[in-house]
N, C-alpha and C positions, 0 to 999 in steps of 0.2 A: 430861461437859464442865462445868467450873465457870463461874459467871457473876459479874461484879463488880456493885457497887451500882447501876450505870447500866443493867444488863441486858445488857451486851455480853459476847460470848464471851471467855473467857480460856483460856490454854493449860493442858491437864490435866497439870500437873507433879506427878504422884503419885509419892511416894517410899515404898518398902516394902522389907523385908529381902531378899526373893527377888530383887528387881531388882539390889541391890548384889552378890549372889552371882553372878548372870549377868554383870553388868558386869565384875567382877574376874576371873572365870574366863575369859571370852572374850578380854579384852585381854591377860591373862596368857598365854593360849595363843598369841595372835598374836605376842607378844613372843618367846616361846620358839621358835616356828617361824622367825621372822626371824633370831634369833641362830644357830640351827642352819644356816640357809641361808647365812649369812655365811661359815661355815667351808667351805662347798662352792664358792661362787662369790663373787668380789669385787664383782659388780654389785649395786646396791641398787634397781634399777628395780622389783622385785617388792614391795618393802616397802610403798609407799603402797597398792597393790592389796590386799595382805593386810589392812591396817588398815581399808580401806574395807569389805572383806568382814566384818571384825569388827564395824564399826558397823552393818552391815545385820543381822547376827545379833542384836546387842543390841536393835536397834529392833524386830525381829520378835518377840523373846522377852519383851519388857517392855511395860508399859502406859504410855501417855502419851509426852510428848516428852523428859522430863528425862534419862533414861538414854541415849537416842540422841544428844541434843545433847552431853551430857557425854562420851560415847564419842568423838564427832567432835573435840571440843576436845582431849581427852587424847591421842587418836591423832595429831593434828597436832603437838602439842608433843612427844610421845614419839618420833615418827619423826625429828623434827629433832634431838632431844637424843641419842638412843641409836643411831640407824641412819643418820645423815647426817654426812659429814665436815665439820668436825672433830668426832669422836665425843665424847660426854659433855659437849657444850657447845651452848648455843642459839645458832644463827647463821642468821638468815633472809636474809643478804646474799649467800649463795652463788648464782652465776648459775643461773637456771632454777628454783631451789627455791621462791622466794616464790610464783610462779604455781602450782607443783605443790601447795604447801600450801593456798593459797586454794581451788584446785579441789577438793582433798580435803575441806576444810571445807564447801564448798558442797554437794558430793555427800553428805556425812554428814548435813547438815541436811535436804536434800531427801529423802533416804532415810527419815530419822526421821519427817518430816512425812507422807510418802506412806504408810508402813506404819501410822502411827497413824490416818490417815484411813480406810484400808482396814479396820482393826479396828473403827472406829466404824461404818462402813457395814455390816459383818458383824453387829455387835450390833443395829443397827436392823433388819436383815433378819430376824434371829432373833426379835426382839421383835414384828415385824410378823406373822411366822408364828404365834407364840404367841397374839397377839391374834385372828388369824383363827380359830385352833382354839377359843379361848374363845368367840368370837362364834357359831361353829357349834354348840358345846355348849349355849350359852344358848338359841339359837334352837330346838334340838331339845328341850331340857328344858322350856322354856315350853309347848311343845305337848304333850309327853309327860305332864307332871304334871297338866295340866288335865283330861284325859280320865279317868284312874283316880280322881281326887278327886271328880269329878262323879258317876261310877258308884257310888263308895262312899257318897257322901252320899245318892244316890237310893235305893240298896238299903236303907240303914239307915232312911231316912225312911219308906219303904214299910212296913217291918216295924213301926216305932214307931206309925205312923198306922193300922195295920190294925185294923179293927173286927170281926174274926172271919171275914172272907170268905176270907182266905188259908188254904190247906191247909198242913199241916205240911211236906209235900214242897216246896211253893212257897216257904215261909218259909226252909227250909233251903237251897234253891237260891240265894236272894238273899244269905244270909249267907255261903255258900261263895264266891259271886262276889265279895262284898266282901272276904273274906279273901284271895282270890287277887290282887285289885288292891292290897291292903295289902302283900302279900308283894312284889309287883312294885315298889311304891314303896320298900320297904326295900332292895331291890337297887339301885335308883336312888341312894338316899342313900349306900350303900356306895361306889358308883362316884364320886359327887361328893367324898366324903371321900378316896378314893384320888387323885383329881385334885388336891385341895387339898394333899396331902402332898408332891407333886412339882411344884407350881407356884411361881412367883416368878422372881427374876432369874437363878437358877442352876437350871434345870429338871432337870439331871442330878445335882444334889447330894442324893442320897438315901442314907440310912444302909444300908450293905450289910454283911452278915455271911456267912461261909462256911456254907452250908446243904447238907445231904444231899438231893439232888433227890428220891429215892424217898420220903422222909418228907414233903416238901412236896406231892408228888403225892397221897400217901395222905390227907393232911389235907384237901386240896381235894375229893377224892372223898367223904370222910366228911361234909364240910359240904354238899356237893351232895345226898347222900342224906338228910341231916338236914332238908332243905327239903321232903321228901316226894315227890321225883321218882321216878316209877315207870319208870325206865330203868336197864338194867344197864350197868355201866362196868367195863372191863378195863384194866389198866395193864401195860405192857411196858417194862422198863428193862434196860440191859446188865448183865452179871454183875458188872463192876467198879463200885465205889461212885463216883458222880459228885458232886463237891463244887463248888458254884457260889457266887460272891459275889452276894447278892441281898437284897432286902427280902422276906422270906417271905410276909408278909401281902399285899403288892402282887401277887406272882406267883400266889398263891392266888386273888386277885381276877380275874386274867387267865383262869385255868383255869375259874373259876366262870362268868365271862361267856361264855366259849366254849361250855361245856356248856349253860348256860341258853339261849344263842342257838340251839343245835342243837335243843333240845326245843321252843322257842317257834316257830321258823320252819322246822324241817326236815320237818314233816308226818309224823306217825306214826313218829317215831324210837323204836326199841325198844332200841338198843344204841349205846354210844359206846366207841371205842378211844382210849386215850391212849398214845402210843408215844414214848419218848425214845431218842435215839441220839447218840453222840459223833461230831462231824464236825470233825476237826482240833483247833483251839483253841476250839471252841464246841460247844454241845449243841443239837440241834433237838428240839422237843417238838411233836408233832402231835396234834390232837384231831379225830378222824374219826367221822362218824355214818353211819347207814344210811338216812337220809331222802331227800328229793327233790332235794337239792342246791340250788345258787344259780343264778339266771338269769345267764347269761354276760355280759349287758349290765351287770349290777350289780357284777360282780367288781372292776373297777378302782376303784369308788367306795365299797366297803364300809366303809373306815376314815375317811371324810370327816367323820363326826360329825353329818351332817344329811341322810342319804339316806332318803327315805320309801320304804316298801315298795310295790311295785306290786301290782296285783290278783293274787290267787292265791298270795301269798307270806306269808300270815299276817294278823295284825291290821293293817290299813292305817292305823289311827289311831295306831300307835306306830312308833318309828324303830328299825330294826335297827342303824343306825350309831352310836348313842350309846354302847352297851356296847362295841362294837368299836373306836371311837375311843379309849375309855379304855384298852383293851388295847394299842393302838398307842403311846399316850403312855407307858404303864408300861414296855413292852418297850424302846422307844427310850431311855428314861431309864436302863435297865440296859445300854445299849450294844448292843442286839440289833435284830432286824428281824422283821416279821410279814407273812405273805401268806396268801391264800385261793385255793383251786382246787376243782374238782369231780373226784371220783374216777371212774376208768373204770367201776368196778362200781356206781356210784351213790352219792349222798350227798356231803356237803361235807367238805373237809379244811382245817383252819386250822393253820398251822405257824408257830411263832416260835422264834427262836434266842436263846441267852444265852451270854455268854463263860464259858469254864471258869476255875476258880480254885482255890486251895488245893492240897492233896495228894490225888492220885487213888489209890485203893486197888485194886491189881490182884488181890487175893486174892478168890476166889470164896467165896460163902457167903451 
């Protein structure tokens, strides 16, 4: 919404090439339809209705008031000139038509105004949702970062200030603990960078390229093992090559978060299964572990971004939701969805979907 120098609201009369294309194609199509119907029936009652529909389509498909208003004006003049007797001549004095034209113009303006306001309200709703997500993330991060930083500082200070009373095993235990907290902070920074890449006014505007899913899964597992995780991981994919439009680094971050979450909060997890399967025009990817599963009361809130762990579900000083909320944001930015459930045989299963794209290879090999 633009504002004038007095701070008052002004009409968002944005003009851009795509709007002209929609405007010309829609009114052109309405004119062609009316011309064809004239050959079928001599009545012209349907003409104003068709052009009102055209104004509605233009208003819904373009930004601001400009194209909707212009479509209403052009529609009124066009109907009078081309589809009202005497044809190919402007004549607003025909009995009944002045009122019809004024009504059509009013409907066109009202439609354009209404659709523009609805779009603005939808933008405000989306922005509010993004602000809520950012607030949840910041609230979780402010708590999460403080604890490991304090632990790292304490461990290093203890080792540096040691006057020889600490044994080698105790010193090593402190350094190992500091390294683990540093690794966790590194993961947190990766998540923050991932969020930064897909934040802004257009949260879904991420750079996608066609990627072979099997290669992305393999790279994620390799990075997971590169962190020293003593958990076996098996990957199952269909025989055909699955090609998906994605940002490979972001999807790898989703997989790493889910695997890290399983190890951190699953209690004694020894194995993780990653299973990919085609489902119509999408692919589902499941990350299942053999741990203790998730408290059923927490399942509806896992992706909120600020869910504290209850007693008995890992380190209560950290938030399970921060990494999972990042997963949700990334998956939704790709046009997919994510959910969590407990397997009947035990353990947690996190499944997300991604739309298919590119050419699928049906050859096995």
